[in-house]
C-alpha positions in Angstrom: 0.9 -16.3 22.8 -0.9 -14.3 20.2 1.5 -15.3 17.5 1.3 -19.0 18.3 -2.5 -18.8 18.4 -2.6 -17.1 15.0 -0.6 -20.0 13.6 -2.9 -22.7 15.0 -6.3 -21.3 14.2 -7.8 -21.7 10.7 -8.4 -18.4 9.1 -11.1 -17.3 6.6 -10.1 -16.0 3.2 -8.0 -17.1 0.3 -5.3 -18.9 2.2 -7.8 -20.9 4.2 -9.5 -21.9 1.0 -6.2 -22.7 -0.7 -5.0 -24.9 2.1 -8.3 -26.8 2.3 -8.2 -27.4 -1.4 -4.7 -28.8 -1.3 -5.6 -31.2 1.5 -8.3 -32.8 -0.5 -7.0 -32.3 -4.1 -5.9 -35.2 -6.2 -2.1 -35.8 -6.4 -0.6 -33.4 -9.0 0.4 -35.1 -12.2 3.6 -33.1 -12.8 6.3 -31.6 -10.6 9.2 -29.3 -11.1 12.5 -29.8 -9.3 14.6 -27.0 -8.0 17.6 -27.4 -5.7 17.5 -25.3 -2.6 20.9 -23.9 -3.6 19.6 -22.9 -7.0 16.5 -21.4 -5.4 18.6 -19.2 -3.1 20.8 -18.2 -6.0 17.9 -17.1 -8.2 15.9 -15.5 -5.3 18.9 -13.5 -4.3 19.4 -12.3 -7.9 15.8 -11.2 -7.9 16.4 -8.9 -4.9 19.6 -7.6 -6.5 17.7 -6.8 -9.7 15.2 -4.8 -7.8 18.0 -3.0 -5.9 19.9 -2.2 -9.1 16.8 -1.0 -11.0 15.6 1.3 -8.3 19.1 2.7 -7.7 19.6 3.3 -11.4 16.3 5.2 -11.9 16.0 7.1 -8.6 17.5 10.4 -9.9 14.8 10.6 -12.7 11.7 9.4 -10.8 8.7 11.4 -12.1 10.8 14.0 -13.7 9.8 12.9 -17.2 6.1 12.9 -17.8 4.9 11.5 -21.1 8.3 11.9 -22.8 11.2 9.5 -23.2 14.3 10.2 -21.1 17.1 11.2 -23.4 19.9 8.6 -23.4 22.4 11.2 -22.2 20.2 11.9 -19.2 20.0 8.3 -18.1 22.2 7.8 -15.0 25.3 5.8 -15.6 25.6 2.7 -13.5 28.3 2.6 -10.9 28.9 -0.5 -8.7 28.6 1.5 -5.5 25.0 2.5 -6.4 23.7 -0.9 -5.4 23.9 0.2 -1.7 21.6 3.1 -2.4 18.7 0.7 -2.5 18.8 0.0 1.3 16.9 3.3 1.8 14.3 2.9 -1.0 10.6 2.3 -0.4 10.5 0.0 -3.4 12.3 -2.5 -1.2 11.3 -1.9 2.4 7.5 -1.6 2.0 7.3 -5.2 0.7 9.5 -6.4 3.5 6.7 -5.3 5.9 4.6 -8.1 4.3 7.5 -10.6 4.7 7.8 -9.6 8.4 4.1 -10.2 9.0 4.4 -13.7 7.5 7.6 -14.4 9.3 5.8 -13.6 12.6 2.4 -15.0 12.0 2.9 -17.6 9.3 2.3 -17.9 5.6 -1.5 -18.1 6.2 -1.6 -14.9 8.2 -5.0 -13.1 8.2 -5.6 -10.1 6.1 -6.6 -8.3 9.3 -3.2 -8.9 10.9 -1.6 -7.8 7.6 -3.6 -4.6 7.9 -2.6 -4.0 11.5 1.1 -4.4 10.7 0.8 -2.1 7.6 -1.0 0.5 9.7 1.8 0.5 12.2 4.5 1.1 9.6 6.4 4.3 10.2 7.7 5.3 6.7 6.2 7.9 4.4 3.8 6.8 1.7 1.9 8.2 -1.2 -1.1 7.5 -3.5 -3.0 4.2 -2.9 -0.5 3.1 -0.2 -1.1 6.3 1.8 -4.9 6.2 1.4 -5.1 2.5 2.3 -2.9 2.9 5.4 -4.9 5.9 6.6 -8.1 3.9 6.2 -6.6 1.2 8.3 -5.5 3.6 11.0 -9.0 5.1 11.2 -10.5 1.6 11.7 -11.5 0.6 8.1 -10.3 -2.9 8.0 -9.2 -4.7 4.8 -10.4 -5.5 2.2 -12.4 -2.3 2.5 -9.2 -0.2 3.0 -8.5 -0.7 -0.7 -12.1 -0.5 -1.9 -12.9 2.5 -4.2 -15.6 3.7 -1.8 -12.8 4.6 0.7 -9.7 4.7 -1.5 -9.8 7.1 -4.4 -6.9 5.7 -6.3 -7.4 1.9 -6.3 -5.8 1.4 -9.7 -2.5 3.1 -8.8 0.8 1.4 -9.1 1.4 0.7 -5.4 0.9 -3.0 -5.0 2.6 -3.6 -8.4 5.8 -2.1 -7.1 5.8 -4.0 -3.9 4.6 -7.4 -5.1 8.0 -8.8 -6.1 8.3 -10.7 -2.8 5.2 -12.8 -3.6 6.9 -14.5 -6.6 10.4 -14.7 -4.9 8.9 -16.9 -2.2 6.8 -18.9 -4.6 9.1 -20.6 -7.2 6.8 -22.2 -9.9 3.7 -21.5 -7.8 1.7 -18.7 -9.4 -1.3 -19.5 -7.2 0.7 -18.5 -4.1 1.5 -15.1 -5.7 -2.3 -14.8 -6.5 -3.1 -15.5 -2.8 -0.5 -13.0 -1.6 -2.2 -10.4 -3.7 -5.6 -11.2 -2.0 -4.0 -10.8 1.4 -1.6 -7.9 1.0 -2.6 -6.2 -2.3 -6.1 -5.5 -0.9 -4.7 -3.4 1.9 -4.4 -0.5 -0.6 -5.7 -1.6 -4.1 -8.6 -3.0 -5.9 -9.3 -4.4 -9.4 -6.5 -3.7 -11.8 -4.4 -2.4 -8.9 -4.4 -5.9 -7.3 -4.1 -7.7 -10.6 -1.0 -5.7 -11.6 0.8 -7.0 -8.5 -0.4 -10.6 -9.0 0.9 -10.5 -12.5 4.3 -9.3 -11.4 4.5 -11.9 -8.7 3.5 -14.6 -11.2 6.3 -13.5 -13.6 8.9 -14.0 -10.8 7.4 -17.4 -10.0 7.9 -18.5 -13.6 11.4 -16.9 -13.9 12.8 -19.6 -11.6 12.2 -22.2 -14.4 12.0 -20.2 -17.6 14.5 -17.8 -19.3 12.4 -16.9 -22.4 10.7 -13.6 -21.5 7.7 -14.0 -23.7 6.9 -17.4 -22.1 7.3 -15.8 -18.7 4.9 -13.1 -19.5 2.4 -15.5 -21.2 2.5 -17.7 -18.1 1.9 -14.8 -15.7 -1.0 -13.5 -17.8 -2.9 -16.6 -16.8 -2.8 -15.4 -13.2 -5.2 -12.5 -13.7 -8.7 -12.2 -15.1 -8.6 -12.2 -18.9 -11.2 -9.5 -19.1 -9.4 -6.9 -17.0 -7.7 -3.9 -18.5 -4.4 -4.9 -17.1 -4.6 -8.2 -19.0 -5.5 -6.3 -22.1 -2.4 -4.2 -21.7 -0.2 -7.3 -21.4 -1.7 -8.8 -24.5 -1.1 -5.5 -26.4 2.5 -5.5 -25.3 3.1 -9.1 -26.5 1.5 -8.3 -29.8 3.1 -4.9 -30.4 6.6 -6.0 -29.5 6.3 -8.5 -32.4 5.0 -5.9 -34.8 7.0 -2.8 -33.9 10.8 -2.9 -34.4 11.9 -0.3 -31.8 10.9 0.2 -28.2 10.5 4.0 -28.9 7.8 3.4 -31.5 6.1 0.9 -29.2 6.2 3.6 -26.4 4.3 5.9 -28.7 1.6 3.3 -29.3 1.3 2.8 -25.5 0.9 6.6 -25.0 -1.9 6.8 -27.5 -4.0 4.1 -25.8 -3.0 4.0 -22.1 -2.2 7.7 -21.5 -4.5 9.7 -23.8 -7.6 7.5 -23.8 -9.7 8.4 -20.7 -11.2 4.9 -20.8 -7.9 3.6 -19.5 -7.4 6.2 -16.8 -10.4 5.3 -14.7 -10.2 5.0 -10.9 -6.6 6.2 -10.7 -4.6 9.4 -10.4 -3.9 8.8 -14.0 -2.9 12.4 -14.9 0.0 12.1 -12.4 1.2 9.0 -14.2 0.6 6.6 -11.3 -1.7 4.2 -13.1 -0.6 0.6 -12.9 -1.3 -0.2 -16.6 1.0 2.4 -18.2 3.7 1.8 -15.7 3.2 -2.0 -16.1 3.6 -1.5 -19.9 6.9 0.2 -19.3 8.1 -2.8 -17.2 7.2 -5.1 -20.1 8.8 -2.6 -22.6 12.1 -3.2 -20.8 11.7 -7.0 -20.6 10.5 -7.5 -24.2 12.9 -5.1 -25.9 15.8 -5.8 -23.5 16.4 -9.1 -25.2 17.7 -10.8 -22.0 20.4 -8.1 -21.4 19.9 -7.0 -17.8 21.4 -3.5 -18.2 19.5 -2.8 -21.4 16.3 -4.1 -19.8 16.5 -1.7 -16.9 17.6 1.2 -19.1 14.6 0.9 -21.4 12.2 0.6 -18.5 13.8 3.6 -16.9 13.8 5.8 -20.1 10.1 5.3 -20.6 9.7 7.9 -17.8 7.0 8.4 -15.2 7.8 6.0 -12.3 11.3 5.6 -13.6 12.8 3.9 -10.6 10.0 1.4 -9.8 9.6 0.2 -13.3 13.3 -0.8 -13.9 13.3 -2.3 -10.4 10.5 -4.7 -11.3 12.0 -5.4 -14.8 15.4 -5.9 -13.3 14.1 -8.2 -10.6 12.5 -10.5 -13.1 15.4 -10.7 -15.6 18.0 -11.1 -12.8 15.9 -14.0 -11.4 16.3 -15.8 -14.7 20.0 -15.5 -14.5 20.8 -16.3 -10.8 23.2 -14.4 -8.5 26.2 -16.5 -9.5 25.8 -15.5 -13.1 25.3 -11.8 -12.6 27.9 -9.3 -14.0 30.1 -8.3 -11.1 29.4 -4.7 -11.6 26.0 -5.3 -9.8 27.5 -7.3 -6.9 31.1 -6.5 -6.2 30.4 -3.5 -3.9 27.3 -4.9 -2.3 27.4 -4.4 1.5 25.4 -7.4 2.7 25.6 -6.3 6.4 23.5 -3.1 5.7 20.0 -3.2 7.0 17.1 -2.1 4.8 15.4 1.0 6.2 12.4 0.3 8.5 13.1 -3.4 8.5 14.7 -6.2 10.5 16.6 -7.5 7.5 20.0 -7.3 6.0 20.8 -9.4 3.0 21.5 -12.7 4.8 18.4 -12.3 7.0 16.2 -11.4 4.0 17.4 -14.5 2.1 16.7 -16.7 5.1 13.2 -15.5 5.7 12.4 -15.9 2.0 13.6 -19.5 2.1 11.6 -20.3 5.2 8.4 -19.0 3.6 9.1 -20.7 0.3 9.4 -24.0 2.2 6.0 -23.3 3.8 4.5 -22.4 0.4 5.7 -25.6 -1.2 4.3 -27.8 1.5 1.0 -26.0 1.5 0.8 -26.5 -2.3 1.3 -30.2 -1.9 5.0 -30.3 -2.7 7.9 -31.6 -0.5 11.6 -31.3 0.1 13.8 -34.2 -0.8 17.5 -35.1 -0.7 19.5 -35.6 -3.9 22.3 -38.1 -4.5 24.8 -35.8 -2.9 22.8 -35.0 0.2 21.6 -31.6 -1.0 18.0 -30.5 -0.6 15.7 -30.3 -3.6 12.3 -28.6 -3.7 9.7 -30.8 -5.4 7.1 -28.3 -6.6 3.7 -29.4 -8.0 2.6 -27.9 -11.3 -1.0 -26.5 -11.0 -3.2 -24.5 -13.3 -3.5 -20.8 -12.4 -6.7 -19.8 -10.6 -7.1 -16.0 -11.0 -9.6 -14.1 -8.9 -12.9 -12.9 -10.1 -13.2 -9.8 -12.3 -13.5 -6.5 -10.4 -13.8 -3.0 -12.0 -12.6 -0.2 -9.9 -14.9 2.3 -11.6 -17.9 0.0 -11.0 -16.9 -1.8 -7.8 -18.8 -4.4 -6.0 -20.2 -4.0 -2.5 -18.0 -3.2 0.4 -17.4 -5.9 3.0 -18.5 -3.6 5.9 -15.2 -4.5 7.5 -14.2 -2.6 10.6 -11.4 -3.3 13.1 -12.6 -4.3 16.6 -11.7 -2.3 19.6 -9.1 -4.9 20.5 -7.6 -4.7 17.0 -7.6 -0.9 17.1 -5.6 -1.0 20.3 -2.9 -2.8 18.4 -2.5 0.2 16.0 -0.3 2.5 18.0 1.4 4.7 15.4 1.0 8.5 15.9 -1.9 9.8 13.8 -3.9 6.6 14.1 -7.5 6.6 15.4 -6.3 5.2 18.7 -3.6 7.8 19.1 -6.1 10.6 18.1 -8.6 9.3 20.6 -6.0 9.6 23.3 -5.1 13.1 22.2 -8.7 14.2 22.4 -9.0 12.8 25.9 -5.9 14.7 27.0 -7.4 18.1 25.9 -11.0 17.3 26.6 -11.7 14.3 28.8 -15.0 12.6 28.0 -15.1 13.7 24.4 -14.7 11.4 21.4 -13.8 12.0 17.7 -15.2 10.7 14.4 -14.7 11.4 10.7 -11.3 13.0 11.1 -9.4 13.4 7.8 -5.7 12.9 7.4 -4.8 16.3 6.1 -2.7 18.7 8.3 -1.6 15.8 10.5 -4.4 15.9 13.1 -3.6 15.4 16.7 -2.4 17.2 19.8 0.5 19.6 19.3 2.6 21.2 22.0 2.0 24.6 20.6 0.3 26.4 17.8 -0.4 30.1 17.1 1.0 31.1 20.5 -1.2 28.6 22.5 0.0 25.4 24.2 -1.6 22.0 23.8 -3.7 22.6 20.7 -5.7 19.8 19.2 -5.9 19.8 15.3 -8.8 18.2 13.6 -9.7 18.1 9.9 -12.9 17.3 7.9 -12.9 13.8 6.4 -13.6 15.2 2.9 -15.2 18.2 1.2 -18.7 17.4 2.5 -18.1 15.4 5.7 -17.3 17.3 8.9 -15.0 16.0 11.7 -17.1 15.7 14.8 -16.2 15.9 18.5 -19.0 14.6 20.8 -19.9 13.6 24.3 -23.0 13.0 26.5 -23.4 15.7 29.0 -25.7 15.9 32.1 -27.0 19.4 32.5 -27.9 20.1 36.1 -31.3 21.7 37.0 -31.5 25.2 38.4 -28.1 26.4 37.4 -26.7 28.1 34.3 -24.5 25.9 32.3 -22.3 27.1 29.4 -20.2 25.3 26.8 -17.0 27.2 26.4 -14.6 26.8 23.5 -11.4 28.4 22.4 -11.0 27.7 18.7 -8.7 28.9 16.0 -7.7 28.5 12.3 -4.8 28.1 10.1 -3.5 31.5 8.8 -4.3 30.4 5.3 -7.7 28.9 5.8 -11.1 28.9 7.6 -13.8 26.5 8.7 -17.3 26.5 10.1 -17.9 25.7 13.8 -21.3 24.1 14.3 -22.6 23.2 17.8 -25.5 20.8 18.2 -27.4 19.5 21.2 -29.4 16.4 20.5 -29.1 17.1 16.8 -30.5 20.7 17.1 -28.2 23.4 16.0 -27.2 25.9 18.7 -24.4 27.8 16.8 -23.0 28.0 13.3 -20.0 30.3 12.9 -17.2 30.7 10.5 -13.7 30.6 12.2 -11.4 32.7 10.0 -9.4 35.8 9.8 -12.5 38.1 9.9 -13.9 36.5 13.1 -10.8 35.3 15.0 -8.4 37.8 16.5 -4.8 36.7 16.1 -6.2 33.4 14.9 -8.2 32.6 18.0 -11.8 33.0 19.1 -13.5 32.4 22.4 -17.0 31.0 22.0 -19.7 30.5 24.7 -22.9 28.5 24.1 -25.7 28.6 26.7 -27.0 25.2 27.6 -29.4 26.3 30.3 -32.5 25.3 28.2 -31.5 21.7 28.6 -31.5 21.8 32.4 -32.2 18.5 34.1 -31.4 16.6 30.9 -28.7 14.3 29.5 -27.9 15.6 26.0 -25.6 14.6 23.2 -23.3 17.5 22.4 -21.6 17.6 19.0 -18.9 20.0 17.8 -18.5 20.1 14.0 -15.2 21.0 12.2 -17.1 21.6 8.9 -15.5 22.5 5.6 -16.4 26.0 4.3 -16.2 25.0 0.6 -12.9 26.2 -0.7 -11.1 23.2 0.7 -8.0 25.0 1.8 -6.5 24.6 5.3 -9.8 23.5 6.7 -8.3 22.2 10.0 -10.0 23.1 13.3 -7.8 24.3 16.1 -9.0 23.6 19.6 -7.2 25.1 22.6 -10.0 24.7 25.1 -13.2 22.6 25.4 -15.2 22.7 28.7 -18.6 22.7 30.2 -19.0 25.1 33.1 -21.8 25.4 35.6 -22.3 28.3 37.9 -21.9 27.5 41.5 
């Protein structure tokens, strides 16, 4: 019932606008034709290119920082390696987005996309991890990717998982742009979103164009011309014409995009995760690979840093221009199409089918159609439309947040362990009636079966270096009887934290919980509440950071309010 409802109701956002515009827009003046058979052939090649690139580069991922991988250290391609990609996050993360659209339609809401991403069970890092944790704690998109809540909005994350957006949008860059507005904003902002929209637009053009420069020039129109990512793309187009070797071009990239702090803003740039430098490495492979798929991936890999994601994106684009039927058999002959991609519902046939279904939806939504040719085969009639990039956003000077929070009903749909809903249930198990707020993600907060010799221990953690995690409840203090708040609290062997107890915002206790105060890691604390007799008060327990930001988790083995009989 929910899925059907989601398909029928008009949603706000980019896709609602896109569909409305298409209904009332004038008939496009030009169309491109692509047989469904050719579409599937090229789309399949695009997935194979991603698989080949990530499998080639996996052994060197982030092992070479700011240095070219020696040719002798480059892994040698073996046909069996293609099947290693079934367990790679470069593939299965973006399939989460496909699954959302398969279930809820091409025009799925960004909030539904956020719920599904929050419920994903695989490990993540960087902007992906931060965005997902924001979602799990109730910060709904687009705020989950906003720099106020996500400290690495310009990281590579959406760039490496945006390939799907072009593979379901042949010749339709605006569809790839819209996908970035729905899925890219789960974890990124500004250049981090544009990087993925650019990659998606390259794939969209690769169905009709083989010339790499023209593909890149077409995709450049899909992102704001003033953004730094567009500046990088223009540089790569210019430098590749001026500089004879890719190694020399790599040096030029390093000077500007790795050593100039102005291009490392709002990203974990020192770790080499910034989208611009890694995007430059993708283009390095494409521009100096000269149409050779193996050379393209090798160059993108040898540039270093994210040396599996970059050849994956470059390989996907160049393979799409060729089509599966024209790929060298060393990339296809040992492919096991029955294998399922980790954390997904898809093997290769299922993946191709869902992409075709979504491509059909996209073509119709853009004002195109499906026709029969003279032999009875189906042909996509795809309208040619000018690119409509989003407005310019700067991650280091972001616009206002959307004040977007998940509703209680939406939060109840986020059921993965470690989410706000699961944490709320864990708190209730240990201390019924208490609630939790501002709990950070470090140290995997939640209820554990045992810790430091105690059973059923709740772990909390401050949200950040200045924001305490807070347990709270309203408590009725009876008149004429002594009432005491009793706590059993502990600390990680390598850290400490400050316990602060407040009643109606007045501090009753402030004590460091660490090795000098807690015997064997634990301390029993009693706080007299008798002065509040006959009142209903707000009790708050703060897991407050001490200042060194090292293992600041609060351990709670007991929380109770006891009144003398």
